[in-house]
C-alpha positions, -999 to +999 in steps of 0.1 A: +361+513-342+353+534-374+337+519-403+358+520-436+342+542-462+332+530-496+361+523-521+363+543-552+383+529-580+393+553-606+390+545-643+421+530-659+440+553-681+462+547-712+499+542-707+520+568-715+555+554-710+575+543-739+579+506-733+603+498-761+633+519-745+637+494-717+635+465-739+661+478-763+682+486-732+682+450-722+688+437-757+719+458-758+731+448-725+725+410-734+742+414-766+773+432-750+774+403-725+772+375-750+797+394-771+820+396-741+817+360-732+821+348-769+853+370-772+866+357-740+861+321-750+877+326-782+907+340-764+912+310-741+903+287-770+939+276-779+949+269-744+921+246-733+915+211-748+887+211-772+887+249-770+878+255-808+849+234-806+836+253-770+843+286-790+822+278-820+793+265-797+795+296-775+796+317-807+764+298-821+746+302-787+754+341-785+742+347-821+706+354-813+716+376-783+738+395-805+712+397-832+688+411-808+712+437-799+718+446-834+682+448-840+676+471-809+705+495-821+698+496-859+664+486-863+646+454-875+661+453-909+697+451-900+692+424-872+671+400-894+698+385-913+720+378-882+690+364-863+681+341-891+718+326-891+719+316-853+682+308-849+685+271-860+714+264-836+698+283-808+664+263-813+684+230-812+702+241-780+672+255-764+654+222-772+681+204-754+681+226-724+644+223-722+645+185-723+671+183-698+653+205-675+623+183-677+644+153-671+659+170-640+623+180-628+611+143-631+641+131-611+635+159-585+599+148-581+609+111-576+636+119-551+608+142-533+584+112-533+612+089-520+621+112-493+585+116-483+581+079-480+612+077-461+598+103-437+567+083-432+585+054-425+605+071-398+576+085-383+557+052-382+589+034-367+590+063-340+555+059-331+559+022-328+592+025-306+573+050-282+545+025-280+566-004-272+587+016-248+555+028-230+541-006-226+574-019-214+576+010-187+542+003-176+550-035-172+583-025-152+567-002-130+539-027-123+564-055-115+583-032-092+553-021-074+543-058-070+577-065-054+577-035-031+544-045-019+557-080-008+579-066+020 
């Protein structure tokens, strides 16, 4: 076997890529998707029970994405007003989503703990059953051998 030579680490260099271009592209795509969803819901609103309320909720939730897309395409000054309008509704919706996520995680932990306890109980019962059947088999074999030795 050959030994591995010494490892040489090159010094770090400054980043030369433009990090903002990708961010702007993502913001534009998110804004376009949010706009498409909001317009689709607005079209379907007259035909769905509670549609206008749903359309308003989707429009309020899509406002931050649209504001980000506007900032990415026209600069920070143009998107600031639109972002401020939807920020309050988005913060409330985001808080509700986070709280619902926490509740679901707690329920999942509870269910996982119950499942683990069930698995342990099943394993314990399986070990007890195996022990009892082994003892019964030994007793049966001993009795059978004793009966066979009589004749």
